[in-house]
C-alpha beads as a LAMMPS data file, in Angstrom:
LAMMPS data file: protein, C-alpha beads

256 atoms
255 bonds

1 atom types
1 bond types

-500.0 500.0 xlo xhi
-500.0 500.0 ylo yhi
-500.0 500.0 zlo zhi

Masses

1 110.0

Atoms # bond

1 1 1 270.444 -213.126 445.379
2 1 1 272.555 -216.053 444.194
3 1 1 272.382 -217.481 440.682
4 1 1 270.965 -220.712 442.095
5 1 1 268.115 -218.807 443.750
6 1 1 267.432 -216.907 440.547
7 1 1 267.095 -220.139 438.616
8 1 1 264.405 -221.226 441.051
9 1 1 262.316 -218.160 440.343
10 1 1 259.545 -218.821 437.900
11 1 1 260.109 -217.103 434.566
12 1 1 256.636 -215.604 434.803
13 1 1 257.615 -213.881 438.048
14 1 1 260.665 -212.270 436.480
15 1 1 258.801 -211.267 433.352
16 1 1 255.974 -209.739 435.353
17 1 1 258.523 -207.831 437.401
18 1 1 260.200 -206.379 434.320
19 1 1 257.144 -205.865 432.103
20 1 1 257.015 -202.133 432.855
21 1 1 260.620 -201.684 433.902
22 1 1 263.063 -199.464 432.054
23 1 1 265.712 -201.343 430.023
24 1 1 268.459 -199.912 432.213
25 1 1 266.903 -201.548 435.293
26 1 1 266.747 -204.912 433.552
27 1 1 270.334 -204.650 432.311
28 1 1 271.643 -203.660 435.733
29 1 1 269.832 -206.592 437.357
30 1 1 271.207 -209.011 434.763
31 1 1 274.811 -207.841 435.023
32 1 1 274.792 -207.785 438.829
33 1 1 273.055 -211.156 438.987
34 1 1 275.243 -213.090 436.576
35 1 1 278.588 -211.272 436.518
36 1 1 281.191 -212.450 435.435
37 1 1 279.407 -215.167 433.430
38 1 1 277.197 -212.881 431.374
39 1 1 277.769 -211.636 427.850
40 1 1 276.150 -209.200 425.420
41 1 1 275.917 -209.685 421.655
42 1 1 275.831 -206.714 419.301
43 1 1 275.811 -206.161 415.544
44 1 1 276.989 -202.540 415.988
45 1 1 274.320 -201.000 413.777
46 1 1 272.221 -197.892 414.444
47 1 1 269.663 -199.427 416.777
48 1 1 272.433 -201.239 418.660
49 1 1 273.713 -197.898 419.889
50 1 1 271.081 -197.416 422.599
51 1 1 271.750 -200.785 424.237
52 1 1 275.513 -200.337 423.986
53 1 1 275.234 -196.917 425.624
54 1 1 273.090 -198.296 428.464
55 1 1 275.602 -201.070 429.103
56 1 1 278.550 -198.662 428.988
57 1 1 276.913 -196.570 431.720
58 1 1 276.651 -199.647 433.955
59 1 1 279.862 -201.530 433.142
60 1 1 282.071 -200.474 430.188
61 1 1 284.114 -203.649 430.697
62 1 1 281.109 -205.902 430.123
63 1 1 282.049 -208.612 427.567
64 1 1 280.441 -207.915 424.183
65 1 1 280.499 -210.424 421.324
66 1 1 280.665 -209.288 417.700
67 1 1 280.300 -211.861 414.938
68 1 1 283.055 -211.038 412.462
69 1 1 281.823 -212.916 409.410
70 1 1 284.279 -211.406 406.956
71 1 1 281.336 -210.064 404.933
72 1 1 280.512 -206.886 406.865
73 1 1 280.123 -203.489 405.253
74 1 1 283.279 -201.450 405.766
75 1 1 281.009 -198.776 407.231
76 1 1 279.933 -201.217 409.965
77 1 1 283.507 -201.985 410.971
78 1 1 284.346 -198.291 411.121
79 1 1 281.166 -197.559 413.095
80 1 1 282.100 -200.329 415.547
81 1 1 285.530 -198.787 416.081
82 1 1 283.958 -195.355 416.582
83 1 1 281.429 -196.618 419.135
84 1 1 284.030 -198.522 421.120
85 1 1 286.052 -195.337 421.465
86 1 1 283.068 -193.053 422.113
87 1 1 281.459 -195.277 424.758
88 1 1 284.690 -196.508 426.316
89 1 1 283.881 -200.169 425.640
90 1 1 286.960 -202.128 426.640
91 1 1 285.940 -205.770 426.226
92 1 1 284.595 -206.287 422.698
93 1 1 285.425 -209.780 421.466
94 1 1 285.313 -210.844 417.811
95 1 1 283.959 -214.279 416.979
96 1 1 285.028 -215.931 413.730
97 1 1 284.156 -219.090 411.857
98 1 1 286.292 -222.198 411.888
99 1 1 288.798 -221.217 409.146
100 1 1 288.797 -224.654 407.498
101 1 1 284.997 -224.762 407.262
102 1 1 284.802 -221.198 406.046
103 1 1 287.349 -221.721 403.286
104 1 1 285.666 -224.945 402.184
105 1 1 282.318 -223.162 401.867
106 1 1 283.944 -220.427 399.789
107 1 1 285.698 -222.893 397.507
108 1 1 282.610 -225.068 397.012
109 1 1 280.435 -222.077 396.114
110 1 1 282.741 -220.332 393.692
111 1 1 283.487 -217.631 396.227
112 1 1 279.852 -216.842 397.045
113 1 1 278.568 -219.109 399.841
114 1 1 275.964 -216.486 400.736
115 1 1 274.339 -217.032 397.326
116 1 1 274.624 -220.802 396.994
117 1 1 273.363 -221.627 400.500
118 1 1 272.744 -218.611 402.770
119 1 1 271.549 -220.807 405.648
120 1 1 274.803 -222.776 405.620
121 1 1 276.791 -219.560 405.331
122 1 1 275.060 -218.178 408.441
123 1 1 275.555 -221.480 410.240
124 1 1 279.305 -221.445 409.711
125 1 1 279.934 -217.744 410.194
126 1 1 277.419 -216.860 412.890
127 1 1 275.635 -219.720 414.625
128 1 1 278.549 -222.063 415.278
129 1 1 280.943 -219.348 416.571
130 1 1 278.243 -218.061 418.927
131 1 1 277.388 -221.585 420.114
132 1 1 281.011 -222.141 421.066
133 1 1 281.296 -218.801 422.850
134 1 1 278.085 -219.133 424.870
135 1 1 279.374 -222.324 426.506
136 1 1 281.520 -220.069 428.673
137 1 1 278.568 -218.058 430.006
138 1 1 275.407 -218.515 432.070
139 1 1 273.490 -215.533 430.700
140 1 1 273.202 -213.695 427.393
141 1 1 271.916 -210.144 426.850
142 1 1 270.391 -209.607 423.413
143 1 1 269.098 -206.454 421.739
144 1 1 266.173 -208.032 419.869
145 1 1 262.725 -206.393 420.100
146 1 1 259.156 -207.584 419.590
147 1 1 258.426 -204.788 417.116
148 1 1 261.211 -205.772 414.720
149 1 1 259.341 -208.555 412.940
150 1 1 256.543 -211.099 413.305
151 1 1 259.106 -213.794 414.122
152 1 1 260.076 -211.845 417.228
153 1 1 256.737 -210.514 418.461
154 1 1 256.342 -213.225 421.134
155 1 1 259.761 -213.005 422.803
156 1 1 259.899 -212.668 426.588
157 1 1 262.152 -210.333 428.529
158 1 1 263.766 -213.242 430.393
159 1 1 263.955 -216.676 428.799
160 1 1 265.576 -219.955 429.814
161 1 1 267.021 -222.410 427.345
162 1 1 268.241 -225.976 427.517
163 1 1 271.725 -226.050 428.945
164 1 1 270.543 -223.664 431.678
165 1 1 271.355 -220.563 429.655
166 1 1 269.345 -217.489 430.642
167 1 1 268.660 -215.037 427.818
168 1 1 267.699 -211.467 428.670
169 1 1 265.994 -209.227 426.096
170 1 1 265.852 -205.854 427.904
171 1 1 264.536 -204.051 424.812
172 1 1 261.713 -206.524 424.163
173 1 1 259.019 -203.902 424.833
174 1 1 260.888 -201.035 423.180
175 1 1 259.771 -199.597 419.842
176 1 1 261.878 -198.081 417.097
177 1 1 260.502 -194.696 418.164
178 1 1 261.761 -195.274 421.708
179 1 1 265.192 -196.126 420.354
180 1 1 265.326 -192.935 418.325
181 1 1 264.214 -190.845 421.267
182 1 1 267.062 -192.350 423.305
183 1 1 269.620 -191.776 420.552
184 1 1 268.615 -188.110 420.209
185 1 1 268.390 -187.572 423.971
186 1 1 271.962 -188.813 424.454
187 1 1 273.282 -187.366 421.183
188 1 1 274.481 -190.714 419.932
189 1 1 275.664 -191.366 416.366
190 1 1 273.876 -193.449 413.764
191 1 1 275.293 -195.952 411.307
192 1 1 276.471 -194.159 408.137
193 1 1 274.247 -196.372 405.951
194 1 1 271.048 -195.666 407.865
195 1 1 270.094 -192.611 405.821
196 1 1 270.375 -194.723 402.679
197 1 1 267.496 -196.916 403.887
198 1 1 269.470 -199.638 405.663
199 1 1 267.316 -199.977 408.781
200 1 1 268.729 -203.397 409.731
201 1 1 272.280 -204.148 408.678
202 1 1 273.993 -207.511 408.434
203 1 1 276.504 -208.789 405.895
204 1 1 276.725 -206.713 402.720
205 1 1 275.788 -209.485 400.236
206 1 1 272.525 -210.189 402.084
207 1 1 271.387 -206.703 403.089
208 1 1 269.363 -204.202 401.060
209 1 1 267.594 -200.927 401.878
210 1 1 264.110 -201.324 403.336
211 1 1 261.179 -200.366 401.115
212 1 1 258.534 -197.935 402.450
213 1 1 255.874 -199.698 404.511
214 1 1 257.905 -202.866 405.102
215 1 1 259.129 -203.976 408.527
216 1 1 262.600 -202.882 409.511
217 1 1 264.169 -206.287 408.904
218 1 1 262.697 -206.757 405.429
219 1 1 265.978 -205.764 403.821
220 1 1 267.694 -208.846 405.212
221 1 1 267.821 -211.710 402.681
222 1 1 265.311 -209.797 400.545
223 1 1 263.559 -212.031 398.012
224 1 1 264.148 -215.170 400.069
225 1 1 261.967 -216.896 402.644
226 1 1 264.875 -216.573 405.074
227 1 1 264.299 -213.920 407.757
228 1 1 266.785 -214.872 410.498
229 1 1 270.465 -215.769 410.524
230 1 1 269.800 -218.412 413.164
231 1 1 271.570 -217.056 416.239
232 1 1 268.232 -216.428 417.955
233 1 1 266.768 -219.764 416.898
234 1 1 269.347 -222.491 417.527
235 1 1 268.670 -222.740 421.261
236 1 1 265.735 -224.815 422.483
237 1 1 263.676 -223.128 425.214
238 1 1 262.875 -224.815 428.466
239 1 1 259.135 -225.058 428.828
240 1 1 258.061 -223.055 431.833
241 1 1 255.238 -224.574 433.857
242 1 1 252.389 -222.025 433.985
243 1 1 251.768 -220.499 437.368
244 1 1 248.419 -221.465 438.860
245 1 1 245.942 -218.753 439.809
246 1 1 245.786 -218.139 443.560
247 1 1 242.213 -219.479 443.849
248 1 1 243.081 -222.688 441.981
249 1 1 246.093 -223.277 444.189
250 1 1 243.985 -222.793 447.326
251 1 1 241.326 -225.216 446.116
252 1 1 243.939 -227.899 445.532
253 1 1 245.236 -227.393 449.060
254 1 1 241.834 -227.475 450.754
255 1 1 241.070 -230.609 452.750
256 1 1 244.711 -231.535 453.235

Bonds

1 1 1 2
2 1 2 3
3 1 3 4
4 1 4 5
5 1 5 6
6 1 6 7
7 1 7 8
8 1 8 9
9 1 9 10
10 1 10 11
11 1 11 12
12 1 12 13
13 1 13 14
14 1 14 15
15 1 15 16
16 1 16 17
17 1 17 18
18 1 18 19
19 1 19 20
20 1 20 21
21 1 21 22
22 1 22 23
23 1 23 24
24 1 24 25
25 1 25 26
26 1 26 27
27 1 27 28
28 1 28 29
29 1 29 30
30 1 30 31
31 1 31 32
32 1 32 33
33 1 33 34
34 1 34 35
35 1 35 36
36 1 36 37
37 1 37 38
38 1 38 39
39 1 39 40
40 1 40 41
41 1 41 42
42 1 42 43
43 1 43 44
44 1 44 45
45 1 45 46
46 1 46 47
47 1 47 48
48 1 48 49
49 1 49 50
50 1 50 51
51 1 51 52
52 1 52 53
53 1 53 54
54 1 54 55
55 1 55 56
56 1 56 57
57 1 57 58
58 1 58 59
59 1 59 60
60 1 60 61
61 1 61 62
62 1 62 63
63 1 63 64
64 1 64 65
65 1 65 66
66 1 66 67
67 1 67 68
68 1 68 69
69 1 69 70
70 1 70 71
71 1 71 72
72 1 72 73
73 1 73 74
74 1 74 75
75 1 75 76
76 1 76 77
77 1 77 78
78 1 78 79
79 1 79 80
80 1 80 81
81 1 81 82
82 1 82 83
83 1 83 84
84 1 84 85
85 1 85 86
86 1 86 87
87 1 87 88
88 1 88 89
89 1 89 90
90 1 90 91
91 1 91 92
92 1 92 93
93 1 93 94
94 1 94 95
95 1 95 96
96 1 96 97
97 1 97 98
98 1 98 99
99 1 99 100
100 1 100 101
101 1 101 102
102 1 102 103
103 1 103 104
104 1 104 105
105 1 105 106
106 1 106 107
107 1 107 108
108 1 108 109
109 1 109 110
110 1 110 111
111 1 111 112
112 1 112 113
113 1 113 114
114 1 114 115
115 1 115 116
116 1 116 117
117 1 117 118
118 1 118 119
119 1 119 120
120 1 120 121
121 1 121 122
122 1 122 123
123 1 123 124
124 1 124 125
125 1 125 126
126 1 126 127
127 1 127 128
128 1 128 129
129 1 129 130
130 1 130 131
131 1 131 132
132 1 132 133
133 1 133 134
134 1 134 135
135 1 135 136
136 1 136 137
137 1 137 138
138 1 138 139
139 1 139 140
140 1 140 141
141 1 141 142
142 1 142 143
143 1 143 144
144 1 144 145
145 1 145 146
146 1 146 147
147 1 147 148
148 1 148 149
149 1 149 150
150 1 150 151
151 1 151 152
152 1 152 153
153 1 153 154
154 1 154 155
155 1 155 156
156 1 156 157
157 1 157 158
158 1 158 159
159 1 159 160
160 1 160 161
161 1 161 162
162 1 162 163
163 1 163 164
164 1 164 165
165 1 165 166
166 1 166 167
167 1 167 168
168 1 168 169
169 1 169 170
170 1 170 171
171 1 171 172
172 1 172 173
173 1 173 174
174 1 174 175
175 1 175 176
176 1 176 177
177 1 177 178
178 1 178 179
179 1 179 180
180 1 180 181
181 1 181 182
182 1 182 183
183 1 183 184
184 1 184 185
185 1 185 186
186 1 186 187
187 1 187 188
188 1 188 189
189 1 189 190
190 1 190 191
191 1 191 192
192 1 192 193
193 1 193 194
194 1 194 195
195 1 195 196
196 1 196 197
197 1 197 198
198 1 198 199
199 1 199 200
200 1 200 201
201 1 201 202
202 1 202 203
203 1 203 204
204 1 204 205
205 1 205 206
206 1 206 207
207 1 207 208
208 1 208 209
209 1 209 210
210 1 210 211
211 1 211 212
212 1 212 213
213 1 213 214
214 1 214 215
215 1 215 216
216 1 216 217
217 1 217 218
218 1 218 219
219 1 219 220
220 1 220 221
221 1 221 222
222 1 222 223
223 1 223 224
224 1 224 225
225 1 225 226
226 1 226 227
227 1 227 228
228 1 228 229
229 1 229 230
230 1 230 231
231 1 231 232
232 1 232 233
233 1 233 234
234 1 234 235
235 1 235 236
236 1 236 237
237 1 237 238
238 1 238 239
239 1 239 240
240 1 240 241
241 1 241 242
242 1 242 243
243 1 243 244
244 1 244 245
245 1 245 246
246 1 246 247
247 1 247 248
248 1 248 249
249 1 249 250
250 1 250 251
251 1 251 252
252 1 252 253
253 1 253 254
254 1 254 255
255 1 255 256
């Protein structure tokens, strides 16, 4: 099926098709459908491992974007190197902020842009680099899941955004328990900070261990109203026209 034909498919049709599908099936469809203009993003933390392993089994040369903010835990950078070697990932690309903007934000904040204005820090170091990179692609595979937080509980498996970008969330239906079953089943490693309570890991200044009973992303920007860096929010979705029930469609056609 060509990309043009895929675009004509109603999003509801694709989402119904994949609602009970295994993530591997969704990933394989996406890569075969959109190759070579499809990209994966990954933060290379513990729960990223399952998706990275699935992709490596399908195409280890699949382009993978990593946002190198300059504020990562050293453990994350080492874990990234380890996973690339273990899974044979050969096309991991690092995205960085515009150096002039980044330095200006550091200078204006006394060396701590993440404290003075965390939203602006994320904009410069994450959102803008990803925006630039996605212009080169037609489809984007993301590892976000509905169970991660309330902000994400309504995501679809396949989404379309303005600019004709298709976003695929193959793990949308997957729970943390499913991820851990997969990691154990395939004997995959976990991020070295996970056992210290870091269930979701971003930049070190803005990440803390999760407290018992809180959702797994509660350690990100703890104490602030901020819950997202912005990379999953800057795109505007195209509004899909709801499919009409079969009976309603027939009634409209009767008498013609």
